[in-house]
C-alpha positions as CSV (number, residue, x, y, z in Angstrom):
1,M,80.6,102.5,75.0
2,T,84.3,102.6,73.9
3,R,87.2,101.0,75.7
4,N,90.6,101.7,75.6
5,S,93.2,99.4,75.3
6,G,97.1,99.3,76.0
7,K,98.6,100.9,79.0
8,P,95.9,102.5,81.8
9,S,96.5,106.0,82.3
10,L,97.9,106.7,85.9
11,Q,94.6,108.3,87.5
12,N,92.5,104.9,86.0
13,Q,95.5,102.8,87.7
14,Y,94.5,104.1,91.1
15,Q,98.1,105.9,91.7
16,M,97.5,106.5,95.5
17,G,98.4,105.4,98.5
18,M,96.9,105.2,101.7
19,I,97.7,106.4,105.1
20,G,96.1,105.8,108.5
21,N,96.1,105.4,112.3
22,C,93.0,103.4,113.0
23,N,91.0,106.9,113.7
24,F,91.0,108.0,110.0
25,S,92.3,107.4,106.9
26,A,93.4,109.4,103.6
27,L,94.5,108.9,99.8
28,V,97.4,110.9,98.6
29,D,97.8,110.7,95.0
30,H,101.4,110.5,93.1
31,H,101.3,114.2,92.8
32,A,100.9,114.5,96.8
33,S,97.3,115.4,96.6
34,I,94.8,114.8,99.1
35,Q,92.3,112.8,96.9
36,W,90.0,111.4,99.9
37,L,89.8,112.0,103.9
38,C,86.9,111.6,105.6
39,W,86.7,113.3,109.4
40,P,85.8,112.4,112.1
41,R,85.5,109.0,111.3
42,F,86.0,106.9,108.2
43,D,81.5,107.0,107.3
44,S,81.8,110.6,108.0
45,S,81.7,113.4,105.0
46,F,84.9,113.9,102.9
47,I,86.7,117.1,103.7
48,F,88.9,116.2,100.8
49,G,87.1,114.5,98.0
50,G,88.5,115.1,94.9
51,L,88.3,111.4,94.3
52,L,84.8,111.5,93.5
53,D,84.2,115.4,92.3
54,G,87.2,117.7,91.3
55,E,85.1,120.9,91.9
56,K,83.1,120.5,95.0
57,G,85.3,118.0,96.4
58,G,87.9,120.2,98.7
59,K,91.6,120.1,97.9
60,F,94.9,119.8,99.7
61,T,97.4,119.9,97.5
62,I,101.2,120.4,96.9
63,E,102.7,121.5,93.4
64,S,105.6,121.7,91.8
65,C,105.7,124.9,89.5
66,G,108.7,123.8,87.8
67,E,109.0,122.8,84.3
68,N,108.7,119.0,83.5
69,P,107.7,117.9,86.9
70,Q,108.3,113.9,87.5
71,T,107.5,112.0,90.6
72,R,108.2,109.4,92.3
73,Q,106.3,107.3,95.4
74,K,107.1,104.9,98.0
75,Y,106.4,104.1,101.6
76,L,109.3,104.3,104.0
77,A,110.4,100.9,104.6
78,N,107.7,98.9,106.8
79,T,105.6,101.7,107.6
80,N,101.9,103.6,106.6
81,I,104.3,106.9,106.1
82,L,104.3,107.9,102.4
83,S,107.2,109.5,100.4
84,T,106.1,111.6,97.3
85,T,109.7,112.9,95.8
86,F,109.4,115.8,92.9
87,E,112.2,116.3,90.3
88,S,112.1,119.0,87.8
89,S,114.0,121.9,86.2
90,D,114.2,124.3,89.3
91,G,115.0,121.6,91.5
92,S,114.1,118.5,93.9
93,F,111.9,117.9,97.0
94,E,109.8,115.2,99.2
95,V,106.5,115.2,100.5
96,I,106.2,113.0,103.3
97,D,102.7,112.7,104.2
98,F,101.4,110.3,107.9
99,A,98.7,109.9,110.5
100,P,100.3,109.8,113.8
101,R,100.1,106.5,115.8
102,F,102.4,105.8,118.6
103,F,102.3,104.6,122.3
104,L,101.9,107.8,124.7
105,Q,101.1,107.4,128.7
106,E,100.7,103.6,128.0
107,R,98.1,104.4,125.8
108,I,98.1,104.2,121.8
109,H,97.9,108.2,120.8
110,K,96.0,108.6,117.3
111,P,94.8,111.9,116.8
112,L,92.4,113.0,114.0
113,M,95.7,115.1,112.8
114,L,97.2,114.8,109.1
115,F,100.9,115.5,108.9
116,R,102.7,117.0,106.3
117,K,106.2,117.8,105.4
118,I,108.3,119.1,102.2
119,R,111.7,118.6,102.7
120,R,114.2,120.6,100.3
121,I,116.6,118.1,98.4
122,S,118.4,120.1,95.7
123,G,118.2,123.4,94.1
124,T,115.6,126.2,94.8
125,P,112.3,125.0,93.7
126,R,109.0,126.9,93.1
127,V,105.8,125.3,95.3
128,R,102.3,126.1,95.6
129,I,100.2,124.8,98.4
130,C,96.3,124.8,98.4
131,C,94.2,124.1,101.4
132,K,90.5,124.3,101.3
133,P,88.3,122.0,102.8
134,V,84.7,121.3,102.5
135,G,82.1,119.8,104.4
136,E,78.6,118.0,104.0
137,Y,80.2,116.2,100.9
138,G,81.2,119.3,99.3
139,E,77.9,121.2,99.9
140,T,79.5,123.7,102.8
141,K,82.3,125.6,102.3
142,P,83.7,127.1,105.8
143,E,84.8,130.3,106.9
144,V,88.3,131.0,106.8
145,H,90.1,132.9,109.9
146,F,93.7,133.6,110.3
147,G,95.9,133.4,113.1
148,S,99.7,134.0,113.4
149,N,100.7,130.6,112.4
150,H,97.7,128.7,111.4
151,I,94.7,128.9,109.1
152,R,91.1,127.9,110.8
153,Y,88.4,127.0,109.1
154,S,85.0,127.1,110.9
155,G,81.5,125.3,109.9
156,L,82.7,122.0,108.8
157,G,81.3,120.7,112.7
158,E,84.5,120.9,114.6
159,P,87.2,123.7,113.7
160,V,89.4,122.4,111.1
161,R,93.2,124.0,111.4
162,L,95.9,124.3,109.2
163,T,99.1,124.9,111.9
164,T,102.3,125.7,109.7
165,N,105.6,127.8,109.4
166,A,104.8,128.6,105.7
167,S,103.4,131.9,104.3
168,L,99.5,131.8,105.0
169,N,99.0,134.5,102.2
170,F,101.0,132.3,99.5
171,I,98.8,129.4,101.1
172,H,95.4,131.5,100.9
173,Q,96.3,132.9,97.6
174,E,97.7,129.6,96.1
175,R,100.9,131.8,95.0
176,P,104.1,130.2,94.2
177,F,106.8,130.5,96.4
178,A,110.6,129.3,96.7
179,L,111.3,126.5,98.8
180,T,114.5,127.4,100.8
181,E,113.5,125.5,103.9
182,D,111.8,122.5,105.0
183,M,108.3,123.2,105.7
184,Y,105.8,121.7,108.1
185,F,101.7,121.2,108.0
186,V,99.5,119.6,110.4
187,L,95.8,119.8,109.6
188,S,93.9,118.9,112.8
189,W,90.0,118.4,113.8
190,G,88.7,119.5,116.7
191,I,91.8,119.9,119.2
192,P,94.6,121.8,117.2
193,L,98.5,120.8,117.8
194,E,100.0,122.0,120.7
195,G,103.9,122.3,121.1
196,P,106.4,123.8,118.7
197,L,105.4,122.6,115.0
198,V,108.8,121.3,114.0
199,T,110.2,119.6,116.9
200,T,106.6,118.0,117.9
201,F,106.6,117.1,113.8
202,E,109.8,115.3,114.0
203,D,108.9,113.6,117.0
204,F,105.9,112.4,116.0
205,L,107.5,111.2,112.9
206,N,109.9,109.3,114.5
207,R,107.8,107.7,116.9
208,T,105.0,106.7,114.0
209,Q,107.6,105.3,112.1
210,K,109.1,103.7,115.2
211,Y,105.6,101.9,115.9
212,W,105.0,100.6,112.4
213,T,108.5,99.2,112.1
214,T,108.1,97.4,115.3
215,W,104.4,96.3,114.2
216,V,105.9,94.4,111.2
217,E,108.9,93.2,113.3
218,R,106.2,91.1,115.3
219,C,104.6,89.8,112.2
220,T,105.0,86.2,111.6
221,L,105.6,85.9,107.7
222,P,105.8,83.7,105.3
223,R,109.1,82.7,103.4
224,V,107.7,83.6,100.0
225,F,106.1,87.0,99.0
226,Q,107.2,89.0,102.2
227,K,107.3,92.4,100.9
228,E,103.6,91.9,99.4
229,V,102.4,90.9,102.2
230,I,103.9,93.1,104.5
231,R,101.9,96.0,102.9
232,S,99.1,94.1,102.6
233,A,99.1,93.6,106.3
234,L,100.1,97.4,107.0
235,A,97.1,98.2,104.9
236,L,94.6,95.8,106.2
237,K,95.8,96.9,110.2
238,I,94.5,100.8,109.4
239,H,91.0,99.5,108.1
240,Q,90.3,99.0,112.2
241,Y,88.3,101.7,113.8
242,E,90.0,100.9,117.0
243,D,87.4,102.7,119.1
244,T,84.7,100.2,118.6
245,G,86.8,97.3,117.0
246,G,85.0,97.8,113.7
247,I,86.5,97.0,110.7
248,V,85.8,99.0,107.2
249,A,85.7,96.9,103.7
250,S,87.2,99.9,102.3
251,C,87.4,103.5,103.2
252,T,86.2,104.8,100.0
253,T,83.1,104.9,98.6
254,S,81.3,104.6,95.3
255,L,84.5,103.5,93.1
256,P,82.7,101.6,90.3
257,E,83.3,98.2,89.9
258,I,83.6,99.0,86.1
259,D,82.8,101.5,84.1
260,G,79.4,102.7,83.0
261,E,77.2,100.2,84.9
262,G,76.3,102.1,88.0
263,R,77.9,99.2,90.5
264,N,78.9,102.2,93.1
265,W,78.5,101.2,96.4
266,D,79.6,102.7,99.9
267,Y,82.1,100.4,101.5
268,R,82.8,102.4,104.8
269,F,81.1,100.6,107.0
270,C,81.7,97.1,109.1
271,W,80.5,93.6,107.2
272,L,80.5,91.1,109.6
273,R,81.7,89.0,106.1
274,D,84.6,91.0,105.6
275,T,85.7,91.0,109.1
276,Y,86.3,87.5,109.5
277,Y,88.1,87.4,106.4
278,T,90.5,90.4,107.9
279,L,90.8,88.8,111.3
280,S,91.7,85.2,110.1
281,A,94.8,86.9,107.8
282,L,95.8,89.2,110.4
283,E,95.8,85.8,112.8
284,S,97.8,84.0,110.0
285,L,100.2,87.2,110.7
286,G,100.1,86.6,114.4
287,H,98.3,89.6,115.3
288,Y,95.4,89.0,117.8
289,E,94.7,92.5,119.5
290,E,92.7,93.1,116.4
291,M,90.8,90.0,117.1
292,E,90.4,91.2,120.8
293,K,88.9,94.6,119.3
294,Y,86.6,93.0,117.1
295,S,85.4,90.8,120.2
296,S,84.1,94.1,121.7
297,F,82.3,95.5,119.0
298,I,80.2,91.6,118.9
299,E,79.5,91.9,122.3
300,N,78.1,95.3,121.9
301,L,75.9,94.1,119.4
302,N,73.5,92.8,121.8
303,I,73.1,89.9,119.9
304,G,70.9,87.8,122.0
305,N,68.3,90.4,122.2
306,L,68.2,91.1,118.3
307,K,65.7,89.3,116.0
308,N,68.1,88.8,113.6
309,L,71.7,90.3,112.8
310,Q,72.0,92.6,110.0
311,P,74.8,91.8,107.3
312,V,76.5,95.0,108.1
313,Y,76.8,98.0,110.7
314,R,78.1,101.2,111.4
315,I,81.6,101.2,112.8
316,D,80.2,102.4,116.1
317,G,78.1,99.4,116.0
318,L,74.7,101.0,115.3
319,P,72.5,99.9,112.6
320,D,70.8,102.5,110.7
321,M,72.7,103.6,107.3
322,P,70.5,104.8,104.7
323,E,71.5,104.5,101.4
324,R,70.8,107.6,99.6
325,E,72.6,109.2,96.1
326,L,74.6,112.8,96.4
327,P,74.7,115.3,93.3
328,L,78.6,114.9,92.5
329,Q,80.5,113.9,89.3
330,G,81.9,110.6,90.5
331,F,84.6,108.9,89.5
332,R,85.6,109.5,86.1
333,G,81.8,110.7,85.8
334,N,80.5,107.4,86.9
335,Q,77.3,108.0,89.0
336,P,75.2,107.4,91.2
337,V,77.8,108.5,94.1
338,R,76.0,106.8,97.1
339,I,76.6,107.0,100.7
340,G,74.8,104.8,103.5
341,N,74.4,100.7,102.1
342,G,70.9,99.2,101.3
343,A,72.7,95.7,102.2
344,V,71.7,96.6,105.7
345,T,68.1,95.3,105.1
346,Q,69.3,92.2,103.2
347,I,69.0,88.9,104.6
348,Q,72.7,87.4,104.5
349,N,72.3,84.6,106.8
350,D,76.3,83.5,106.3
351,G,77.3,86.2,109.1
352,Y,76.1,84.0,111.8
353,G,78.8,81.4,111.2
354,Q,81.4,83.6,110.0
355,I,81.3,85.2,114.1
356,L,81.8,82.1,115.3
357,L,85.2,81.8,113.1
358,A,86.5,84.9,113.8
359,I,86.2,84.6,117.3
360,F,87.2,80.9,117.7
361,N,90.9,81.2,118.4
362,L,89.4,83.4,121.4
363,Y,88.5,80.2,123.1
364,M,91.0,77.7,121.4
365,D,94.1,79.5,121.2
366,V,95.8,79.0,125.0
367,R,97.4,82.3,124.3
368,H,94.0,83.6,125.0
369,A,93.3,83.8,128.9
370,D,90.4,85.6,129.0
371,K,87.9,83.4,127.5
372,S,84.9,85.6,128.3
373,R,85.7,88.2,125.7
374,V,82.4,87.0,124.0
375,S,80.1,85.4,126.4
376,R,78.9,82.1,126.0
377,A,75.1,83.6,125.7
378,T,76.4,84.9,122.4
379,L,77.7,81.6,121.3
380,H,74.6,80.3,121.9
381,S,72.6,83.1,120.0
382,L,74.9,82.6,117.1
383,L,73.9,79.0,116.9
384,R,70.3,79.5,117.7
385,Y,70.4,82.2,114.3
386,I,72.3,79.2,112.3
387,E,69.7,76.6,113.6
388,T,66.8,79.0,112.7
389,T,68.1,80.4,109.3
390,L,69.4,76.5,108.0
391,E,66.5,76.5,105.3
392,D,65.9,80.3,104.5
393,P,66.6,81.8,101.5
394,D,68.9,85.3,101.4
395,N,70.6,87.1,99.2
396,G,73.8,85.7,99.4
397,V,77.2,86.6,99.5
398,W,77.2,89.1,96.4
399,E,74.5,91.2,97.8
400,F,71.7,90.3,95.0
401,R,69.1,93.2,95.2
402,G,66.6,91.1,93.3
403,R,66.6,87.4,94.1
404,Q,66.6,85.5,97.3
405,S,68.0,81.9,97.0
406,I,69.2,79.2,99.5
407,H,72.7,80.0,98.5
408,S,75.6,77.5,98.9
409,Y,78.1,79.9,100.1
410,T,75.6,80.3,103.5
411,S,75.3,76.9,103.9
412,L,79.0,76.3,103.5
413,F,79.6,78.9,106.5
414,H,76.7,77.5,108.6
415,W,78.5,74.1,108.0
416,A,81.7,75.8,109.0
417,G,80.5,77.7,111.6
418,S,78.7,74.9,113.5
419,A,81.9,73.0,113.5
420,A,83.4,75.5,115.3
421,A,80.4,76.0,117.7
422,R,81.0,72.2,118.4
423,K,84.6,72.7,119.3
424,I,84.3,75.3,121.3
425,A,81.6,73.8,123.0
426,L,83.3,70.8,123.6
427,S,86.3,72.8,125.3
428,L,83.7,74.4,127.8
429,D,82.1,71.0,128.1
430,D,78.9,72.4,127.2
431,L,77.1,69.2,126.1
432,D,74.1,71.1,124.9
433,L,75.5,73.4,122.5
434,A,78.0,70.7,120.9
435,E,75.1,68.5,120.2
436,R,72.6,71.2,118.9
437,A,76.1,72.5,116.9
438,E,76.5,68.8,115.4
439,K,73.1,68.6,114.2
440,A,73.1,72.3,112.5
441,M,76.4,70.8,110.9
442,K,75.0,68.1,109.5
443,R,71.8,69.7,107.8
444,A,74.1,72.4,106.0
445,A,75.9,69.6,104.9
446,E,73.0,68.2,103.3
447,L,71.8,71.3,102.0
448,L,75.2,71.7,100.1
449,E,74.8,68.2,98.8
450,E,71.5,69.6,97.4
451,C,73.7,71.7,95.4
452,Y,75.9,68.7,93.7
453,D,75.5,68.6,90.0
454,P,76.6,65.0,89.3
455,A,77.0,65.8,85.7
456,R,79.3,68.4,85.8
457,G,81.0,67.3,89.2
458,V,80.6,70.8,90.7
459,Y,78.1,72.3,93.4
460,T,76.2,75.3,92.2
461,Q,75.6,78.7,93.6
462,A,72.1,77.7,95.3
463,I,69.8,75.1,95.4
464,G,67.8,74.6,92.4
465,S,70.3,76.5,90.3
466,H,72.5,75.8,87.4
467,D,75.3,78.2,88.1
468,L,78.7,78.5,89.4
469,D,79.8,80.8,91.8
470,A,83.6,81.4,92.8
471,S,82.9,81.8,96.3
472,Q,82.4,77.7,96.5
473,L,86.0,77.8,95.8
474,Q,86.1,78.2,99.7
475,M,84.3,74.4,99.9
476,I,88.1,73.4,99.2
477,T,89.7,75.8,101.5
478,L,87.1,75.5,104.4
479,G,87.9,71.8,104.3
480,Y,84.2,70.4,103.3
481,F,86.1,67.8,101.1
482,H,88.1,66.6,103.8
483,D,86.1,63.1,104.3
484,K,85.3,62.6,100.6
485,P,87.5,61.3,97.7
486,P,90.0,63.8,96.2
487,E,88.6,63.4,92.6
488,R,85.4,65.4,93.5
489,A,87.3,68.5,95.0
490,I,89.3,68.7,91.8
491,S,86.4,68.1,89.4
492,H,84.6,71.4,91.4
493,L,87.8,73.6,91.2
494,R,88.3,72.7,87.4
495,A,84.2,73.4,86.6
496,I,84.5,76.6,88.2
497,Q,88.1,77.4,86.4
498,K,86.3,76.6,83.1
499,E,83.4,78.5,83.4
500,L,84.5,81.9,85.2
501,E,88.5,82.2,84.6
502,I,88.3,85.2,82.2
503,E,92.5,85.1,81.7
504,P,94.8,82.8,83.6
505,G,94.1,83.6,87.1
506,F,91.3,86.1,86.7
507,L,87.6,84.8,87.5
508,V,84.4,86.7,87.8
509,R,82.2,85.9,90.7
510,Y,79.4,84.4,88.5
511,R,78.1,84.5,84.7
512,H,74.8,85.2,85.2
513,T,72.9,88.6,84.4
514,D,72.4,90.2,87.8
515,D,70.7,93.5,88.8
516,F,73.1,95.4,86.8
517,G,73.6,93.0,83.9
518,Q,76.7,90.8,83.1
519,Q,79.7,91.4,84.8
520,R,82.9,92.3,83.1
521,S,85.6,92.8,85.7
522,A,87.7,90.2,87.6
523,F,86.7,90.2,91.2
524,M,90.1,90.0,93.3
525,I,89.3,87.8,96.1
526,C,88.2,85.2,93.9
527,S,91.3,85.0,91.9
528,F,93.0,84.5,95.3
529,W,90.1,81.7,96.7
530,Y,91.3,79.9,93.4
531,I,95.0,80.0,93.7
532,E,94.7,79.0,97.6
533,A,92.3,75.9,96.2
534,L,94.8,75.1,93.7
535,V,97.7,75.2,96.8
536,Q,95.3,73.0,99.0
537,L,94.7,70.2,95.9
538,G,98.5,70.2,95.4
539,F,98.9,72.1,92.4
540,L,101.6,74.8,94.0
541,G,103.6,75.1,90.7
542,E,100.3,76.5,88.9
543,A,99.4,78.2,91.9
544,E,102.6,80.1,92.5
545,E,102.6,81.1,88.6
546,L,99.4,82.4,88.6
547,L,99.6,84.3,91.8
548,R,102.8,85.9,90.1
549,K,100.6,87.2,87.1
550,V,97.4,88.2,89.8
551,L,99.6,90.7,91.4
552,R,100.1,92.7,88.2
553,A,96.8,94.0,89.5
554,Q,98.7,95.9,92.1
555,N,99.5,99.5,91.7
556,H,102.5,101.3,92.3
557,L,102.9,101.1,96.1
558,G,101.6,97.0,96.3
559,L,98.0,98.1,96.7
560,M,94.8,96.6,95.5
561,A,91.0,97.4,94.9
562,E,88.2,95.1,94.7
563,D,88.1,94.4,91.3
564,Y,90.6,94.0,87.5
565,D,89.7,95.0,83.9
566,T,91.8,92.5,82.2
567,E,91.2,94.0,79.0
568,T,92.4,97.7,79.8
569,G,95.0,96.8,82.8
570,E,92.7,99.4,85.2
571,Q,92.1,98.7,88.8
572,W,88.1,99.4,89.6
573,G,85.8,99.2,92.8
574,N,86.7,100.9,96.5
575,F,90.5,101.2,97.2
576,P,92.4,99.5,99.0
577,Q,89.8,97.0,99.4
578,T,90.5,94.6,102.4
579,Y,89.0,91.6,100.4
580,S,92.0,91.7,98.0
581,H,94.7,91.9,100.7
582,V,93.5,89.5,102.6
583,G,93.3,87.0,99.8
584,L,96.8,87.6,98.8
585,I,98.2,87.0,102.4
586,N,96.2,83.4,102.6
587,C,97.8,82.2,99.3
588,A,101.2,83.4,100.5
589,F,100.7,81.1,104.0
590,A,99.3,78.4,101.8
591,L,102.2,78.1,99.3
592,D,104.8,78.6,102.4
593,R,103.1,75.4,104.4
594,A,102.5,73.2,101.9
595,R,106.4,73.7,100.7
596,R,107.4,72.1,104.2
597,A,111.0,72.5,103.1
598,P,113.9,73.9,104.7
599,H,113.7,78.0,104.3
600,F,117.2,77.8,102.2
601,L,116.1,75.2,99.9
């Protein structure tokens, strides 16, 4: 296979922004085309899916018809509102895209509506609009009905309606027209926009902007990398499905981890592991409402009555998500395109500890007055799961499809989760729970020590394995070495760096062959785990230098995917990826804490 060198194309670099309102999200490319929008939920069929199929994916485009149009894209400061500016021979205009989110009658208003505005800036630019939603992943085309000021698309499950002050004929016929006034578009699923178009649009825009800027104002920020942290925080926030509290790993499916290997997965579900990382980052930012929502999600899983927990659930909390392949072109021809995820049937025993860590502060932070959000029965059940799976092999953090082992990553989170359970138990005067947790913690540590390779001074991926794994950098950041000589942690770090670093700051997850061959792309969260571990061990200068290098993997808006090809500079994998943004936030806070100098120095 031929590999490109030099600067990546814009398409390869994911030149898109994400908008959303914790009910749905959309990806808008740098030409103001809606490349991805699933309705009515993150895990529903797309109605616009050009990202995966240019023919069957439908489209919602706003094009400049002038010669040599140039575009610039940015977010309105400290918001999830996207601005795309076009400049061409006949004039310039701006496209504003957002999903409404604001307080209304003491509740959050987050309708299934996409708001778009074309604002003329100069000249008399000519534009072309096309809106062609599809259903059932491109298999269904709707019937089109015209109202006085709207187009209704039926046959997609619920009525989809485009309300606008633009010419309906020009839209339907995809004819260019002169932009002599501002144009407004509201695309809705189910209940349409009620009220006057222009005034309602401007009111919703102002309220949404105020909501996001206020949310950011209430963030606790590190003193370094603030701009990057704010963008990551805003991206994380809109990955939560607020109705149930579930948090998706990404809003997309089947964007490949690297070109041509078939590592294409559906990430539009709630992984217990990923959610722990996301909540820990939001907690560092001073936002706790997401944790409180997630606690309801956990309670509704009815943990005490389950034989075991799945590693991943649908965002409505239901367990089924059968994996199947779709007849779509795929991103840059990469197939298969998958929906659902086979990981649901895997054994991944790290999740129990991660839930305990995720809910830890609901019990230990005095600002949380209601200690019953997660019941004591659930706490006991989670610890029981740890006790009964301590010595069980599983598929591990990387979800190997053809192998099971007693993974050190799983043992690490058994250890950390048991430590959290012990501390919670002591705060509740539950001595039985505390004693059980201490025993589980001790056994998990013994299993971790069975992974230690004294010849290399490093902990390996699993008991009996010689392979190294970047996930074990978290042994440093989670404090496993707190009662051990510092040389052991440093040796562990440098051994992993030596084997897994492919370019300064960029690491692969492991070197061994997996179900799809050997990895070629760097996994972004591994870079951040490595940098955070450097900070923990006092290598601050090295950590900051590497963090600045790693941030080149961001796109033009500060968003990151799951993977990065260091040879071509291309982002790969589902986009945006919560893991990656969590890692950035954690590194910035770690650097800030480690400096401990007055902020003006």
